[in-house]
C-alpha positions in Angstrom: -25.7 -119.7 -89.6 -26.9 -121.4 -86.3 -29.9 -120.8 -84.4 -29.1 -119.7 -80.5 -30.3 -122.7 -77.9 -33.4 -122.1 -75.7 -30.6 -121.8 -72.5 -28.6 -119.6 -75.1 -31.0 -117.2 -75.3 -31.9 -117.2 -71.9 -28.2 -115.9 -70.9 -28.1 -113.6 -73.0 -31.4 -111.9 -72.0 -29.9 -112.2 -68.7 -26.9 -110.3 -69.4 -28.9 -107.8 -71.7 -31.0 -107.0 -68.6 -28.1 -106.3 -66.7 -27.0 -104.4 -69.2 -29.9 -102.1 -68.5 -31.9 -103.4 -71.8 -34.9 -105.2 -71.9 -33.9 -108.2 -73.3 -36.8 -109.9 -72.9 -38.1 -107.7 -75.4 -36.5 -108.9 -78.1 -36.9 -112.0 -81.2 -34.6 -114.7 -80.9 -33.6 -114.5 -84.4 -32.5 -111.0 -83.9 -30.7 -112.0 -81.2 -29.2 -114.3 -83.1 -28.0 -112.7 -85.8 -26.7 -109.7 -83.2 -24.6 -112.5 -81.6 -23.1 -115.0 -83.4 -21.0 -113.3 -85.7 -19.2 -111.1 -83.1 -18.9 -114.4 -80.7 -17.4 -116.5 -83.4 -15.2 -113.7 -84.4 -13.9 -113.6 -81.0 -13.1 -117.4 -81.2 -15.8 -118.6 -78.9 -18.5 -121.1 -79.6 -20.5 -121.2 -76.1 -22.2 -118.3 -75.3 -22.1 -118.5 -71.5 -18.2 -118.5 -71.7 -18.3 -116.0 -74.3 -20.4 -113.7 -72.0 -18.2 -114.7 -68.7 -15.7 -112.9 -70.9 -16.8 -109.9 -71.4 -16.3 -109.3 -67.7 -12.7 -108.5 -68.2 -12.9 -106.9 -71.1 -14.9 -103.4 -71.6 -14.3 -102.6 -74.9 -15.8 -106.1 -76.3 -18.8 -105.5 -73.9 -19.5 -102.0 -75.3 -18.9 -104.0 -79.1 -21.5 -106.4 -78.2 -23.8 -104.2 -76.2 -23.6 -101.4 -79.6 -25.0 -104.4 -81.5 -28.1 -104.5 -80.2 -29.0 -100.9 -80.5 -30.6 -99.6 -83.7 -28.2 -97.9 -85.8 -30.6 -98.2 -89.4 -30.7 -94.4 -90.4 -29.9 -92.1 -93.2 -31.3 -88.4 -93.9 -35.1 -88.6 -95.8 -35.3 -92.7 -95.8 -38.0 -93.7 -97.7 -39.1 -90.5 -99.3 -42.6 -91.1 -100.1 -43.2 -91.6 -96.5 -41.8 -88.3 -95.7 -44.1 -86.4 -98.2 -46.9 -88.3 -96.9 -46.3 -87.2 -93.4 -45.8 -83.0 -94.7 -49.2 -83.7 -96.3 -51.1 -85.2 -93.2 -49.3 -83.0 -90.3 -51.5 -81.5 -87.8 -51.6 -78.1 -86.7 -50.3 -77.0 -83.4 -51.4 -74.3 -81.3 -48.6 -71.7 -80.3 -46.7 -74.0 -78.8 -45.4 -75.6 -82.0 -45.5 -79.2 -83.2 -43.8 -81.5 -81.1 -41.9 -84.7 -83.1 -40.4 -87.5 -81.4 -37.3 -89.8 -83.2 -36.8 -93.0 -81.4 -34.0 -94.7 -81.3 -32.4 -91.7 -83.4 -29.3 -93.5 -83.7 -26.7 -90.6 -85.1 -29.4 -88.7 -86.1 -30.6 -88.1 -89.6 -34.2 -89.1 -88.9 -34.2 -86.2 -86.3 -32.2 -83.7 -88.9 -34.8 -84.6 -91.5 -38.1 -84.5 -89.4 -36.7 -80.9 -88.5 -36.1 -80.1 -92.1 -39.6 -80.8 -92.5 -40.6 -78.7 -90.4 -38.3 -75.4 -91.2 -39.7 -76.2 -94.8 -42.8 -75.1 -94.2 -42.1 -72.5 -91.2 -43.9 -74.7 -88.6 -43.0 -74.1 -85.2 -42.1 -77.0 -83.2 -39.0 -79.4 -82.0 -37.9 -83.3 -82.6 -37.3 -84.6 -79.3 -34.4 -86.9 -80.8 -34.0 -90.4 -78.1 -31.2 -92.9 -78.0 -29.7 -94.8 -75.5 -26.2 -95.3 -76.9 -24.1 -92.4 -76.2 -22.1 -92.9 -79.0 -24.5 -92.3 -81.4 -25.7 -89.2 -79.3 -22.1 -87.5 -79.8 -22.5 -88.0 -83.4 -25.9 -86.4 -83.7 -24.6 -83.3 -81.1 -21.4 -82.7 -83.6 -23.6 -82.9 -86.5 -21.3 -83.6 -89.0 -21.8 -86.2 -92.0 -19.8 -87.5 -94.7 -20.9 -85.0 -97.5 -22.2 -88.5 -99.4 -24.9 -88.9 -97.1 -26.8 -86.6 -98.8 -26.5 -88.3 -101.9 -30.3 -89.8 -102.0 -31.9 -86.5 -100.6 -33.7 -83.6 -103.0 -30.9 -81.3 -104.2 -33.2 -78.3 -103.6 -33.3 -79.6 -99.8 -29.8 -80.1 -99.4 -28.6 -76.9 -100.6 -30.8 -75.1 -98.3 -30.6 -76.8 -95.5 -27.2 -78.1 -94.7 -23.9 -76.6 -95.0 -21.0 -78.2 -97.4 -17.4 -78.3 -95.8 -15.0 -80.4 -97.2 -16.3 -84.0 -97.6 -18.7 -83.0 -94.5 -22.3 -82.7 -94.4 -24.0 -80.2 -92.0 -27.4 -79.2 -90.8 -27.7 -75.3 -90.8 -28.0 -73.6 -87.3 -31.7 -73.4 -87.6 -32.4 -76.9 -88.3 -29.6 -77.8 -85.5 -31.6 -75.6 -82.8 -34.8 -77.7 -83.5 -33.3 -80.9 -82.6 -32.9 -81.9 -78.4 -31.4 -84.9 -78.2 -31.8 -87.0 -75.1 -30.2 -90.4 -73.8 -33.1 -92.6 -72.9 -33.8 -96.4 -72.6 -37.4 -97.0 -74.7 -37.7 -100.2 -72.7 -38.8 -97.5 -70.2 -41.6 -96.0 -71.9 -41.2 -92.9 -74.5 -39.4 -90.1 -73.0 -43.2 -87.5 -72.5 -45.8 -86.6 -73.7 -47.6 -84.2 -75.5 -45.8 -85.3 -78.7 -47.9 -84.5 -82.2 -45.6 -87.2 -84.3 -43.4 -90.4 -82.5 -41.3 -92.0 -85.6 -40.3 -95.1 -84.3 -39.4 -96.3 -87.6 -37.6 -100.0 -87.5 -38.1 -101.0 -84.4 -40.9 -103.3 -84.4 -39.4 -105.6 -86.5 -36.7 -106.4 -83.9 -39.5 -107.0 -80.8 -41.1 -109.6 -79.4 -45.1 -109.5 -80.2 -45.4 -108.5 -76.7 -43.2 -106.0 -76.7 -44.6 -104.4 -80.1 -48.2 -104.5 -78.1 -46.4 -102.5 -74.9 -45.2 -99.7 -77.0 -48.5 -99.2 -79.3 -49.8 -98.5 -76.3 -47.3 -96.4 -74.9 -47.3 -94.3 -78.3 -50.8 -93.9 -77.7 -50.1 -92.3 -74.1 -47.7 -90.2 -75.3 -49.5 -88.3 -78.4 -52.2 -85.9 -78.1 -55.0 -86.9 -79.2 -55.0 -87.1 -83.6 -51.2 -87.6 -83.0 -49.1 -90.0 -85.6 -47.5 -92.6 -85.3 -44.7 -93.7 -88.2 -43.7 -96.9 -88.7 -41.3 -98.8 -91.0 -42.3 -99.5 -94.3 -42.0 -103.2 -93.0 -44.0 -102.8 -90.1 -47.9 -102.7 -89.1 -49.4 -101.6 -86.5 -50.7 -104.4 -84.6 -54.2 -105.2 -82.9 -55.1 -101.9 -84.2 -58.4 -102.2 -82.8 -60.6 -99.1 -82.4 -57.6 -96.6 -81.1 -55.9 -95.8 -84.0 -57.2 -95.4 -87.6 -55.0 -95.6 -90.7 -54.1 -92.3 -92.3 -51.4 -94.0 -94.7 -51.2 -97.7 -95.1 -47.9 -97.6 -97.8 -46.7 -94.9 -95.8 -47.2 -96.7 -92.5 -48.9 -93.5 -90.7 -51.0 -94.1 -88.0 -53.4 -91.6 -86.0 -54.4 -92.1 -82.2 -58.1 -91.3 -81.7 -57.3 -90.9 -77.9 -55.2 -88.2 -76.1 -52.2 -88.1 -73.7 -53.4 -89.8 -70.2 
């Protein structure tokens, strides 16, 4: 696959910004991987011509935009990370734990976090934030192919999910903890006072400047001692003195400050 030229990157970033995304935040390699297969499949060689063609094709425009939203998710992805997180979960007061899953995509991670609270009878809620209305609709429906539970511990699957034909659904008490919110992370995180922020498999798509901004925003959104969880192939950039490493393998970090 060819690389995008600087003028093509600029045109795509400008288009993304007009759609409400921060185009400048994405790595050039990510932009090319997401754009070129769709563009060439539509029969275009020119980025500018392809983007111009979208004005009269709303379905194609939506299809392209969805390629820049992070949809990688599954129930209890990397189980060892969830076990590590369970071992270090903060203990909250009467209000319970506040957990953020972002971008939450279709909700598998958010419901996994809900199960994590439910299995230890911890009060709390999970804010599931994503920019994709289609993904949030799937989350609200709460219906997943039964094969989505194939990698989930059998006891957890039996206790916290209901099977109906070829579908798997979180039980009502797990669903009740999850609050879906349509939100663009380019605006920061959706609120403050979180005890845990799951920002997994997001940093790998972002520029260094965007990563640094998101880390600062995570610190602003977390309570003192709150936890930030990244993806297994990601690391906290420029950790400095504001963060402690809780579990390096699981990419769990503790914020030393507090929500401002």
